[in-house]
C-alpha positions in Angstrom: -16.8 9.2 -26.1 -15.9 7.1 -23.2 -15.6 8.6 -19.7 -11.9 8.0 -19.6 -11.4 9.8 -22.9 -13.6 12.7 -21.7 -11.4 13.0 -18.6 -8.2 12.9 -20.6 -9.5 15.6 -22.9 -10.6 17.7 -20.0 -7.1 17.5 -18.5 -5.6 18.6 -21.8 -7.9 21.6 -22.1 -7.2 22.6 -18.4 -3.5 22.4 -19.0 -3.8 24.5 -22.2 -5.6 27.2 -20.1 -2.7 27.3 -17.7 -4.2 25.5 -14.7 -1.7 23.6 -12.5 -1.8 19.8 -12.1 -2.6 20.3 -8.4 -5.6 22.5 -9.3 -6.9 20.0 -11.8 -6.4 17.1 -9.3 -8.4 19.0 -6.7 -11.3 19.9 -9.0 -11.5 16.3 -10.3 -11.5 14.9 -6.7 -14.3 17.2 -5.8 -16.2 16.0 -8.9 -16.0 12.4 -7.7 -13.3 11.0 -9.9 -11.2 8.2 -8.3 -7.5 9.0 -7.6 -6.4 6.2 -10.0 -8.5 7.8 -12.8 -7.1 11.2 -12.1 -3.5 9.9 -12.0 -4.0 8.1 -15.3 -5.4 11.1 -17.0 -2.7 13.4 -15.8 0.0 10.9 -16.7 -1.3 10.9 -20.3 0.3 14.4 -20.7 4.0 15.1 -20.2 4.9 17.7 -17.5 6.3 20.9 -18.8 5.4 24.5 -19.9 4.9 23.6 -23.5 1.5 24.5 -24.9 -0.5 22.6 -26.0 0.4 19.8 -23.6 2.5 17.0 -25.1 0.9 13.5 -25.0 2.9 10.7 -23.6 3.3 7.4 -25.6 0.4 5.0 -24.9 0.0 1.2 -25.4 -1.2 0.1 -28.8 -2.8 -3.0 -30.3 -1.9 -4.6 -33.6 -3.6 -7.5 -35.4 -0.3 -8.5 -36.9 1.4 -8.6 -33.5 -1.6 -10.5 -32.1 -1.0 -13.3 -34.7 2.8 -13.2 -34.1 2.5 -13.5 -30.3 -0.2 -16.1 -30.5 2.2 -18.3 -32.6 5.0 -17.6 -30.1 2.8 -18.5 -27.2 1.7 -21.8 -28.8 5.3 -22.6 -29.7 6.4 -21.9 -26.1 3.6 -23.9 -24.6 4.3 -26.9 -26.8 8.1 -26.7 -26.1 7.6 -26.6 -22.3 5.0 -29.4 -22.4 7.1 -31.7 -24.5 10.3 -31.0 -22.6 8.5 -32.1 -19.5 7.0 -35.1 -21.2 10.4 -36.2 -22.5 12.0 -35.6 -19.1 9.3 -37.7 -17.4 9.9 -40.6 -19.8 13.6 -40.5 -19.2 13.1 -40.5 -15.5 10.8 -43.5 -15.9 13.6 -45.2 -17.7 16.4 -44.3 -15.3 14.3 -44.6 -12.1 11.9 -47.5 -12.7 9.1 -48.1 -10.2 9.9 -51.3 -8.4 6.3 -51.8 -7.3 5.2 -52.1 -11.0 1.9 -50.3 -10.6 3.0 -46.9 -12.0 3.3 -46.4 -15.7 6.8 -47.2 -17.0 8.9 -46.0 -19.9 7.2 -45.5 -23.3 9.3 -45.2 -26.4 6.2 -43.9 -28.3 5.9 -40.9 -26.0 9.6 -40.2 -26.4 9.4 -40.2 -30.1 6.3 -38.0 -30.1 7.9 -35.5 -27.7 11.1 -35.3 -29.7 9.0 -34.8 -32.9 7.1 -31.9 -31.3 10.3 -30.3 -30.0 12.0 -30.5 -33.4 9.2 -28.4 -34.8 8.2 -26.1 -31.9 11.5 -25.3 -30.1 13.2 -23.8 -33.2 9.9 -22.0 -34.0 9.9 -20.4 -30.6 13.6 -19.5 -30.8 13.1 -17.8 -34.2 10.0 -15.9 -33.1 11.6 -14.8 -29.9 14.8 -13.6 -31.6 12.7 -11.6 -34.1 10.7 -10.1 -31.2 13.9 -9.1 -29.3 15.5 -7.6 -32.4 12.3 -5.7 -33.3 12.0 -4.2 -29.8 15.7 -3.2 -29.7 15.4 -1.6 -33.2 12.1 0.2 -32.4 11.5 0.8 -28.7 7.9 1.8 -29.4 7.2 -2.0 -29.8 7.7 -2.4 -26.0 4.5 -0.5 -25.6 2.5 -3.2 -27.4 -0.5 -4.2 -25.4 -0.5 -7.6 -27.1 3.1 -8.2 -26.0 2.2 -7.2 -22.5 -0.8 -9.5 -22.3 1.2 -12.4 -23.8 3.9 -11.9 -21.1 1.5 -11.7 -18.2 -0.5 -14.7 -19.3 2.7 -16.7 -19.6 3.7 -15.5 -16.1 0.3 -16.6 -14.8 0.5 -20.1 -16.2 4.1 -20.5 -15.0 3.1 -19.4 -11.5 0.2 -21.9 -11.5 2.6 -24.7 -12.6 5.0 -23.8 -9.8 2.3 -23.6 -7.2 0.7 -26.9 -8.3 4.1 -28.5 -8.3 4.9 -27.3 -4.8 1.5 -28.5 -3.5 2.1 -32.0 -5.1 5.5 -32.2 -3.4 4.2 -31.2 0.0 1.3 -33.7 -0.3 3.7 -36.5 -1.3 5.9 -35.6 1.6 3.1 -35.8 4.1 1.7 -39.0 2.5 5.1 -40.7 2.5 5.3 -41.0 -1.3 8.2 -38.6 -1.9 10.3 -41.1 -3.9 13.4 -40.2 -6.0 11.2 -40.7 -9.1 8.5 -38.4 -7.9 11.0 -35.8 -6.6 12.9 -35.8 -10.0 9.7 -35.2 -11.9 8.7 -32.4 -9.6 12.1 -30.8 -9.9 11.8 -31.0 -13.7 8.5 -29.2 -13.6 9.8 -26.5 -11.2 12.9 -25.9 -13.3 11.0 -25.6 -16.6 8.3 -23.3 -15.2 10.9 -21.3 -13.2 13.0 -20.6 -16.3 9.9 -19.5 -18.2 8.8 -17.3 -15.3 12.2 -15.7 -14.8 12.6 -14.9 -18.5 9.2 -13.3 -19.0 9.5 -11.5 -15.7 12.5 -9.7 -17.2 10.5 -9.1 -20.4 7.6 -7.5 -18.4 10.0 -5.3 -16.4 11.3 -3.9 -19.7 7.7 -3.4 -21.0 6.8 -1.5 -17.8 9.9 0.7 -18.1 8.8 1.6 -21.6 5.5 3.2 -20.4 
């Protein structure tokens, strides 16, 4: 049995015997347990006079959900990547580089990006709609550890994209290379990553409220 499981079991036994939460917290502090460990163990059991103590809902892991959210993550990544690629090519078409040394418009890249979007964007929409409906129908699904990890990994990557985009804009501004073409591409990256970040920030807030 892991130490955290032993601690949780000890708290349950202490509550059964009628000890108050303050007494349990004091004893555990004196025994060297960290405040975060104590709070987590106490939070595992609902407050009240019912004996035995009632366990609170805990996060769970499901192999089926791991497969589902992995597919959803890949579909989202491919969608965001190819929206950006398609946008870059259209910007190259509408705002050509007059110096001629930067890469111009590529019809092959446009066709490839559209082909990818035709497959992955509907796939992401379908999977996302299924995920939203499933969590609304069964609120226990909001406690999925896989869903939570998927959301925070997505937030992390979107944050990295936004920070990298901001650094590139600042560098171009200081270097005198902030052209309309460069600014348009940076704005496209910022909008794409910002929308992804905003959507999954809401998702994660709902997941946190479910715990």
